C-alpha positions, 0 to 999 in steps of 0.5 A, a space after each residue: 445462400 441465395 444471392 439478392 439481385 440489385 436493381 438495374 442501373 443505366 450504363 450510360 453516362 447520364 443520371 437515371 430519370 425520375 419515375 413519371 408518377 413521382 410527386 417529388 420529381 425534380 428538374 433535371 440537374 445540369 451535366 457535371 461532366 462526370 459519367 455515372 458508374 456502370 455497376 454491372 462492370 467489375 471495378 478495379 481494386 482500391 489502392 491499399 495505403 501503406 500502414 503508418 510508419 512505426 515511430 517511437 512510443 514517446 520513450 515508453 516501451 510497449 509491453 508484451 506485444 512482440 514484433 513479427 519475426 523475420 519471414 513473410 511481411 505483413 500485408 500492406 507493409 512497404 510502399 510497393 505492397 500489392 493491393 491483393 497481398 493480404 488475399 494472397 497471404 491468406 488464400 492458402 489457409 483453410 478458413 476453418 483451421 484453428 491458427 496461432 496469431 500474435 498482435 502488434 500495435 504500430 504507428 502510435 508515435 507520441 500518442 502512446 504512453 504506458 496508460 494507453 498500452 495498459 488499457 489496450 492490454 486489459 481490454 483488447 479482445 485479440 490480446 485476451 485470446 492470443 494464447 488460444 488458436 482461432 480460425 481466420 474469421 474469428 481473428 478478423 472479428 477480434 481485430 475489427 473490434 480492437 480497431 474500434 478500441 484503439 480509436 476510442 483510446 486515442 480519442 480519450 487522449 484528444 486524437 479525434 481524427 484517429 483511424 486504425 486499419 487492420 492488416 494480416 500477414 502469415 508466417 509458416 514454421 514447421 508447416 504451422 501457419 502463424 498469423 501476424 495481426 497488425 493494428 496500424 494507427 494514424 492518430 492524426 492531429 491532437 485537438 486542443 481546448 479552444 475555450 474553458 469555461 468554469 461557472 460558479 468558481 469565482 473569487 477567493 475563499 476566506 482562507 485566501 485561496 484562489 478557487 479557480 486555481 483549483 481547476 488547472 485546465 486552461 485554454 490551449 491544453 490538449 483535449 485529454 479526457 484523463 487530464 480533465 477528469 483528474 483535474 475535476 477530482 482535484 477540484 472536488 478534493 480541493 473544495 472539500 479540503 478548503 472549507 466547502 463541505 456542500 460543494 457540488 462539482 458536476 461532470 465536465 462537458 466536452 464539445 468537439 468541433 471537428 471542423 476547427 479541430 478543437 474542443 470546448 470545455 464547460 464545467 458547472 460548480 456550486 460551492 455551497 458556501 464556506 463553513 467552519 466546524 460546528 457541533 458534533 452529534 452522536 446517536 444515543 446508543 453509541 458506546 461513547 458520547 459526542 464529547 469523547 468524539 471531540 477528544 478523538 477528533 483532530 479539529 476544534 469547533 470553529 476551525 475551517 472544515 477539512 475533509 481529511 479531518 473527517 476521514 481521519 476521524 472515521 478511521 480513528 473511531 473504527 480503530 477504538 474497536 468499539 464500533 464496526 461501522 461509522 457514518 459521518 454526515 455534514 449538516 447545516 450548522 445551527 449558527 451561520 457559516 458552520 457545519 454540524 457533524 451527525 455521526 452514526 455508529 454501529 456497536 461492535 462486540 466489546 468482549 474478546 476471548 483469545 487463546 494460544 497453545 504452542 511449544 518453543 525451544 526457548 520457552 517450552 510448552 505454553 498455554 495462554 488465554 485472555 479475556 478482554 472487555 474494551 469498554 468496561 470503564 466507559 469511555 474506552 476503558 479496557 479491562 484485560 485478564 490474562 493467564 499463562 500456564 507453561 513449563 517455564 512460566 505461570 502468571 496471572 495479569 489484570 490490566 486496565 488501558 484507558 485510550 484517548 485520555 484527555 487527548 487523542 492517542 494519550 493512553 493510561 495503563 495500569 497493571 497488577 500481576 503475579 508470576 512464577 518464571 523459570 528462565 535459563 538465567 534465574 528463577 523468580 516468584 514476583 508480584 507487582 503493580 505498575 502504571 504509565 501514561 504515554 503518547 503512542 503511535 499507530 498505523 492510522 497516524 504514525 508519529 515522529 515523537 512518542 514518549 512514556 512516563 511510568 512508575 513500578 513497585 515490585 516484590 520478587 523472590 529470586 534464585 540464582 547461583 554464586 561462588 565456586 562451585 556454584 551454590 543456589 541462593 534465594 534473595 527477596 527484593 523490593 524494587 521501586 522504579 520510575 521508567 521513562 522513555 522517548 522515541 523519534 521515528 523518522 521512518 516511512 512505515 511502522 511495520 516495514 520501514 524502507 527508508 529513514 531512521 529511528 532513535 529511542 532512549 529509556 532511563 529508569 532510576 530504581 530503588 532496591 531493598 535487599 539486605 539494605 537499601 541501594 539505588 542504581 539507574 538503568 539506561 538503554 539507547 536504540 537506533 536503527 536506519 534504513 536505506 533503499 536501493 531501488 524498489 526491491 532492496 533495502 539495507 537495514 542496520 540496528 545498534 543497541 547500547 545499555 548500562 546500569 550504573 550505581 551498583 555491582 552486578 551481583 547486588 542487582 536482582 537477576 530480573 533487572 540485569 541485561 541479557 542478550 540472545 534470541 529472535 529480537 536480539 542476536 539471532 542464532 543464539 537462545 534466549 538469554 544465552 549470551 554473556 557471562 556464565 557460571 560453572 553450571 553454564 547458566 547465564 548470569 546477565 550483566 550491567 552492560 549490553 551491546 548489540 549490532 545487526 545488519 540485514 539486506 531485505 530483498 523482495 521478489 514476486 510479481 507484486 514484491 510480496 515475497 522476500 529473502 533477508 540475509 542477516 548478521 547479528 552480534 551482541 555482548 554482555 558484561 558485568 562492567 558498566 560498559 560493554 566489551 568487544 572481547 566477549 562479542 558473540 556473532 550469529 548469521 543466517 537467512 530470513 524469509 518474508 511474506 508481505 501481507 496487507 497487515 505487515 510482513 510475516 517473518 521467519 528467520 533461521 540463524 546459527 551462532 558463528 562463535 558459540 559457547 558450550 551448550 549453544 544450539 547450532 540452529 535457531 528458528 524465529 517466527 513473528 509479525 513485522 521486521 526484526 527491527 
């Protein structure tokens, strides 16, 4: 490369004279007593400052940046490090040779926190290439880029005088050099806010809320960009939640005064005026009208505007399955002080055809198909026709489900069905009609209390065995029932609870016609609890008790008795396998039920997306109205979980610990959601 010559410079101690023809010639400056430097003489090396002392990271451990091992010290480290230490350390290295290197941050002190380390880890050029070899020139360029990055990250936290220096050291292990790259930071003093001015946010809202309090940043706070931006977002949210749909919060302006070492913050806000909900308007081709949207909404006309109500309404409209996209736009209301909602929805295909083919050890071969129209009876009247063809079941069912009837999450169900079922405990040919009105819970809004009121009329021709030796018999029942249920859900998640508890009770007075009329009452209680131990382990338990009072077990139709065993009951046992059996080893069912389960749900993986679940279940069935422990059957096993975005996928493998004759040694169960 050619060497460019520099213009000659006088070597005397006087300043160079101006050219004679320079029109800007100035008068001679007085002698300041300082000689002009002679640039033709090599200058002495500049002193090298020791890097800032390492200090604690404010209680935050710096992730994944290893400290240098014992060996050659980093250049510049220690008070007596020579100025040429870095040159000496690197002089023997071939500049073209690819080298291993590692990176260390030092001197951040109280300026560092987990967020700063995380950002550096994500943005650092050194960190991104640390696993690959690079020559010393590449490492130096990366280090120079990262010094700017560290200073930028520190300035975001209010350290506007930060200076980061780059240092190198070399270690040799088995003849392979390792370059230690030290980014030594000197954050300097943290700038504070000398003044905070928020324009347009004076006074109180009609709800009595101090508007200025929505922006908590004040004079004397650190000039931390993250804190200021978070407070700005909080202000936007607070105005939207507090009745100001047209609020305009501009970006904050931060002016830094380096001389005073402080910053000045200015923020301009236009509230747009306090509003209450007005009319709802829906596009003409929507699958339902504005009145039905008002039923789905959780607010009434005249209530203060709240952005959370708009977000909830958007999600609820999509959850109907009748729309694929929703846009809700606040508009100036027809009446003063109101805001109207213009809702534009895009229809989703209303029909669904689904099918299933499979085989299960408890159900045999099975083919199921269904057709559904989710708006057959507008609005939200879904008609579903389902058919099952299998070795143990053949059935046809038509059901009508009317969602959001009269009020949000109120559901009316009507069902007409006919089935031929061949279970281990009985064979039944049934036909019936049933209906219920319920308050349901869902993933959008998990409710504490849910309930159901129902009615059922069923005709059933059933076969079972009686006597010694067992003799097959067929009996026809006409059954009328009024099933009612109530549930309290105090858990934290519908599909994957980790803390809290659930309680539920169901009662069904029933009238049966079979060789005379008799009545009885079926009742069942369910409870479950969840206790977390850290982020990875949850201990879960369940208890279930059931009883039938008013009639002997033999008089009650086999389809109405209690049974236990299977994936949702006592794992390790087959479906209906627990309880009294006849001489043919056929389950008979009973009048009482008792079940208890305990499992430990342990998660692992980088995102806790996998899990193992050791479990133990126990259950008993008795012909008496109260369960007995003497007939308790116990199963245990191990489950596996994959925690997807829509809930855990469950695979449980169990075995009976005290099996009866004919029980299988292994049971496998697959489903969506936890066992309880």
